[in-house]
C-alpha positions as CSV (number, residue, x, y, z in Angstrom):
1,X,-30.5,131.6,170.6
2,X,-30.0,129.1,167.8
3,X,-28.6,125.8,169.0
4,X,-26.0,123.9,166.9
5,X,-27.3,121.0,164.9
6,X,-26.1,118.9,162.0
7,X,-26.1,120.6,158.6
8,X,-29.0,120.0,156.2
9,X,-28.2,118.0,153.0
10,X,-27.6,120.7,150.3
11,X,-30.5,119.6,148.2
12,X,-32.8,119.6,151.2
13,X,-31.6,123.0,152.3
14,X,-32.4,124.5,148.9
15,X,-35.9,122.9,148.8
16,X,-36.7,124.1,152.3
17,X,-36.7,127.7,151.1
18,X,-39.9,127.0,149.0
19,X,-41.4,124.7,151.7
20,X,-41.1,127.3,154.4
21,X,-42.6,130.0,152.2
22,X,-45.8,127.9,151.9
23,X,-45.9,126.9,155.6
24,X,-43.6,128.4,158.3
25,X,-41.4,126.0,160.2
26,X,-43.1,127.0,163.4
27,X,-46.7,125.9,163.3
28,X,-48.6,127.8,166.0
29,X,-52.3,127.0,166.9
30,X,-53.5,129.7,164.6
31,X,-51.9,127.9,161.7
32,X,-53.6,124.6,162.2
33,X,-56.1,125.5,159.5
34,X,-53.3,126.3,157.1
35,X,-51.6,123.0,157.9
36,X,-54.8,121.1,157.0
37,X,-55.2,123.0,153.8
38,X,-51.7,122.3,152.6
39,X,-51.9,118.7,153.7
40,X,-55.0,118.2,151.7
41,X,-53.5,120.0,148.7
42,X,-50.0,118.6,148.7
43,X,-50.1,115.2,150.3
44,X,-53.7,113.8,149.9
45,X,-54.7,112.2,146.6
46,X,-58.3,111.9,145.4
47,X,-59.9,108.5,145.3
48,X,-60.1,108.8,141.5
49,X,-56.4,109.3,141.3
50,X,-55.7,106.4,143.6
51,X,-57.9,104.1,141.4
52,X,-55.8,104.9,138.4
53,X,-53.1,102.7,140.0
54,X,-54.9,100.2,142.3
55,X,-58.3,98.8,143.2
56,X,-59.7,100.9,146.1
57,X,-62.8,100.8,148.2
58,X,-64.0,102.7,151.2
59,X,-65.4,100.6,154.1
60,X,-66.7,101.3,157.6
61,X,-64.5,99.6,160.2
62,X,-66.7,99.8,163.3
63,X,-67.2,103.5,162.9
64,X,-63.6,104.2,161.6
65,X,-63.6,105.1,157.8
66,X,-61.1,102.8,156.2
67,X,-59.6,102.9,152.7
68,X,-58.7,99.5,151.3
69,X,-56.2,99.2,148.5
70,X,-55.1,96.1,146.6
71,X,-53.3,95.4,143.3
72,X,-55.6,95.8,140.3
73,X,-57.5,92.7,139.5
74,X,-56.2,90.7,142.4
75,X,-58.4,87.9,143.8
76,X,-59.4,88.4,147.5
77,X,-59.7,84.6,147.7
78,X,-55.9,84.4,147.4
79,X,-54.5,85.9,150.7
80,X,-51.8,88.6,150.4
81,X,-49.7,90.3,153.1
82,X,-51.5,93.2,154.9
83,X,-50.5,96.7,155.9
84,X,-52.5,98.8,158.3
85,X,-51.5,102.4,157.6
86,X,-51.8,105.5,159.7
87,X,-51.3,108.9,158.1
88,X,-49.2,111.8,159.3
89,X,-50.2,115.4,159.9
90,X,-49.0,116.3,163.4
91,X,-52.1,114.7,165.0
92,X,-54.0,117.6,163.6
93,X,-54.4,117.1,159.8
94,X,-54.9,114.5,157.1
95,X,-57.3,111.7,156.0
96,X,-57.0,108.1,155.1
97,X,-55.9,109.2,151.6
98,X,-53.0,111.3,153.0
99,X,-49.7,109.6,152.2
100,X,-51.1,107.6,149.3
101,X,-48.0,108.2,147.3
102,X,-46.1,106.1,149.8
103,X,-48.7,103.4,149.6
104,X,-48.8,103.3,145.9
105,X,-45.0,103.0,145.8
106,X,-45.1,100.1,148.2
107,X,-47.9,98.4,146.3
108,X,-46.0,98.7,143.1
109,X,-43.1,96.8,144.6
110,X,-45.0,94.3,146.9
111,X,-48.4,92.7,146.2
112,X,-50.3,93.3,149.4
113,X,-53.6,94.7,150.8
114,X,-53.2,98.1,152.4
115,X,-55.9,99.4,154.8
116,X,-55.5,103.1,155.7
117,X,-57.5,104.6,158.6
118,X,-59.2,107.9,158.9
119,X,-58.8,108.5,162.6
120,X,-60.3,111.6,164.4
121,X,-58.0,114.6,164.7
122,X,-56.9,116.9,167.5
123,X,-57.6,119.4,168.9
124,X,-61.3,118.7,168.3
125,X,-60.8,115.1,169.3
126,X,-57.9,114.9,171.9
127,X,-56.4,111.7,173.3
128,X,-57.5,109.0,173.5
129,X,-59.8,109.5,170.5
130,X,-57.1,109.2,167.7
131,X,-55.3,106.1,169.0
132,X,-58.6,104.4,170.0
133,X,-59.8,104.9,166.4
134,X,-56.5,103.5,165.2
135,X,-56.8,100.4,167.4
136,X,-60.5,99.9,166.6
137,X,-59.8,100.0,162.9
138,X,-57.0,97.4,163.4
139,X,-59.2,95.2,165.4
140,X,-61.8,95.3,162.6
141,X,-59.2,94.4,160.1
142,X,-58.1,91.5,162.3
143,X,-61.6,90.2,162.4
144,X,-62.1,90.5,158.6
145,X,-58.8,89.3,157.2
146,X,-60.5,86.6,155.2
147,X,-63.0,89.1,153.6
148,X,-60.1,91.5,152.9
149,X,-57.9,88.8,151.4
150,X,-55.2,89.3,154.0
151,X,-52.9,86.6,155.4
152,X,-53.4,87.0,159.2
153,X,-49.8,85.9,159.8
154,X,-48.4,88.7,157.6
155,X,-50.1,91.8,158.9
156,X,-48.1,94.8,160.0
157,X,-48.8,98.4,161.1
158,X,-47.1,101.4,159.4
159,X,-47.1,105.1,159.6
160,X,-45.1,108.3,159.3
161,X,-44.7,111.3,161.6
162,X,-47.9,111.4,163.8
163,X,-48.9,108.2,162.0
164,X,-45.6,106.7,163.0
165,X,-46.3,107.5,166.6
166,X,-49.9,106.2,166.3
167,X,-48.5,103.0,164.7
168,X,-46.2,102.5,167.6
169,X,-49.0,103.1,170.1
170,X,-51.3,100.8,168.2
171,X,-48.7,98.0,168.3
172,X,-48.5,98.6,172.1
173,X,-52.3,98.3,172.4
174,X,-52.4,95.2,170.2
175,X,-49.9,93.6,172.5
176,X,-51.7,94.7,175.7
177,X,-55.2,93.9,174.5
178,X,-54.4,90.5,173.0
179,X,-54.2,91.2,169.3
180,X,-54.5,91.3,166.4
181,X,-51.1,89.7,165.9
182,X,-48.6,91.9,164.1
183,X,-45.5,90.8,162.2
184,X,-43.9,94.2,162.1
185,X,-44.2,98.0,162.7
186,X,-42.9,100.5,160.2
187,X,-42.2,103.7,162.0
188,X,-41.1,106.5,159.7
189,X,-39.9,109.7,161.6
190,X,-42.3,108.8,164.4
191,X,-43.8,111.4,166.8
192,X,-43.6,109.5,170.1
193,X,-42.5,111.8,172.9
194,X,-44.4,114.8,174.3
195,X,-41.7,115.8,176.8
196,X,-39.3,117.8,174.6
197,X,-36.5,116.5,176.8
198,X,-33.9,115.4,174.2
199,X,-31.3,117.7,172.5
200,X,-33.0,117.3,169.1
201,X,-36.4,118.2,170.4
202,X,-35.2,121.8,171.0
203,X,-32.5,122.2,168.3
204,X,-34.8,123.6,165.6
205,X,-36.6,126.9,166.0
206,X,-37.9,128.6,162.9
207,X,-36.1,126.3,160.5
208,X,-36.5,122.9,158.8
209,X,-39.8,121.0,158.9
210,X,-41.8,120.5,162.2
211,X,-39.6,122.5,164.5
212,X,-39.9,122.6,168.3
213,X,-42.7,125.1,168.2
214,X,-44.7,122.9,165.8
215,X,-44.1,119.9,168.1
216,X,-45.4,121.8,171.1
217,X,-48.5,122.8,169.1
218,X,-49.2,119.2,168.1
219,X,-48.8,117.7,171.5
220,X,-50.8,120.5,173.1
221,X,-53.6,119.8,170.6
222,X,-53.6,116.2,171.5
223,X,-53.0,116.3,175.3
224,X,-53.9,119.9,176.4
225,X,-52.4,121.0,179.6
226,X,-51.2,117.4,180.3
227,X,-48.5,117.6,177.6
228,X,-45.1,117.2,179.1
229,X,-46.5,116.4,182.5
230,X,-46.2,113.2,184.6
231,X,-49.5,111.6,183.7
232,X,-49.3,111.0,180.0
233,X,-50.3,107.6,178.7
234,X,-47.8,105.6,176.7
235,X,-50.6,105.0,174.2
236,X,-50.5,108.8,173.6
237,X,-46.7,109.0,173.7
238,X,-45.1,105.6,173.2
239,X,-41.6,106.8,174.3
240,X,-43.1,106.8,177.8
241,X,-43.8,103.1,177.7
242,X,-41.7,101.3,180.4
243,X,-42.1,97.9,178.9
244,X,-41.2,97.3,175.3
245,X,-41.1,93.5,175.5
246,X,-43.2,91.4,173.2
247,X,-43.5,93.9,170.4
248,X,-43.1,93.1,166.7
249,X,-39.9,93.8,164.8
250,X,-39.6,97.5,164.0
251,X,-38.2,99.6,161.2
252,X,-37.4,103.0,162.7
253,X,-36.3,105.9,160.4
254,X,-35.4,109.5,161.2
255,X,-33.4,112.4,159.7
256,X,-30.3,113.7,161.5
257,X,-31.8,117.3,161.4
258,X,-35.2,116.9,162.8
259,X,-37.0,117.2,166.1
260,X,-37.8,113.5,166.4
261,X,-34.2,112.3,165.9
262,X,-33.1,111.5,169.4
263,X,-36.4,110.0,170.6
264,X,-36.6,107.7,167.6
265,X,-33.0,106.5,168.1
266,X,-33.7,105.9,171.8
267,X,-36.9,104.0,171.0
268,X,-35.0,101.6,168.7
269,X,-32.3,101.2,171.3
270,X,-34.9,100.4,174.0
271,X,-36.5,97.8,171.7
272,X,-33.1,96.0,171.4
273,X,-32.6,96.3,175.2
274,X,-36.0,94.7,175.7
275,X,-34.9,91.7,173.6
276,X,-36.8,92.9,170.5
277,X,-35.6,93.5,166.9
278,X,-35.3,96.9,165.2
279,X,-33.7,98.2,162.1
280,X,-32.6,101.9,162.6
281,X,-31.8,104.5,159.9
282,X,-30.7,108.0,160.8
283,X,-30.3,109.7,157.4
284,X,-27.5,112.4,157.4
285,X,-28.8,115.8,156.6
286,X,-32.4,114.7,156.4
287,X,-35.1,117.0,157.7
288,X,-38.5,115.7,158.8
289,X,-40.2,114.1,155.8
290,X,-37.2,114.7,153.6
291,X,-38.2,112.2,151.0
292,X,-41.4,114.2,150.3
293,X,-39.5,117.5,150.3
294,X,-36.9,116.3,147.8
295,X,-38.3,113.0,146.4
296,X,-35.7,112.5,143.7
297,X,-32.6,113.3,145.8
298,X,-30.2,110.3,146.4
299,X,-30.9,110.3,150.1
300,X,-34.7,110.1,149.4
301,X,-34.3,107.2,146.9
302,X,-32.1,105.3,149.4
303,X,-34.6,105.8,152.2
304,X,-37.5,104.6,150.1
305,X,-35.5,101.5,149.0
306,X,-34.6,100.7,152.6
307,X,-38.3,100.7,153.6
308,X,-39.2,98.4,150.7
309,X,-36.3,96.0,151.4
310,X,-37.4,95.8,155.1
311,X,-41.1,95.2,154.0
312,X,-40.0,92.4,151.7
313,X,-38.1,90.7,154.5
314,X,-40.8,91.0,157.1
315,X,-43.6,90.0,154.8
316,X,-41.8,87.1,153.2
317,X,-43.7,83.8,153.5
């Protein structure tokens, strides 16, 4: 039975028809390969394409492949703010070039050094492999800020969807393992709760982007039979963290018509309740990843501007 939910923005609703023809709303385990193909085709730029806009190099961060982006012609001897980026893909798809359109957009607005990590993917590499890769890459960046031309006092972590969840988890690990110090965490529609216990986590079945079936597939790939049970680590599902004190300021964004809505809103609220700072955006009519579904729609332009404005504030000297 279909559950009531807020209406999709009209432009988003129209665009979802084509999106769902390419990849069904409900991603079952047999569609993981298709998800990877479409992620590679539609959301992952080639290194050559990236280098048309910025200087880019691939480095080995203690076994984690890292892609380092900086403004063309910039001098590494002059430190810039740093962003450590984790791509989306439901924990099951993507590379360190996935989401490069976001990164190029941010770099066009804010001179900084961006390091994007190629973490291992589920189900071939279940928890804790992905998040340990993410933290290991961040630790490497923290130890090489001078070489990378990053101001260590202006380093933040960012990600969208699965990458948003991994960014939140990496911030928890950085706090609990003593660094690197982070000045912020940019969490765009983050995947942070495996329990499917909120109203929004079960509202969408067979519609939108990343419905409840897809979410179950992603969490099962990462956690196996432990998904939804009592013994899941907060480093796998940050919504399970009981202590949110001592975390860097957060930007938390979600659409009003997506599976992650309620858990993202709750996470921002709990950051406030723990004495932390968070900026929360719940975009009316937005589906998961709406600014990629309809990049030129007013709601998408506003969302992208909001991210850049927050980045400017957090990374200001």
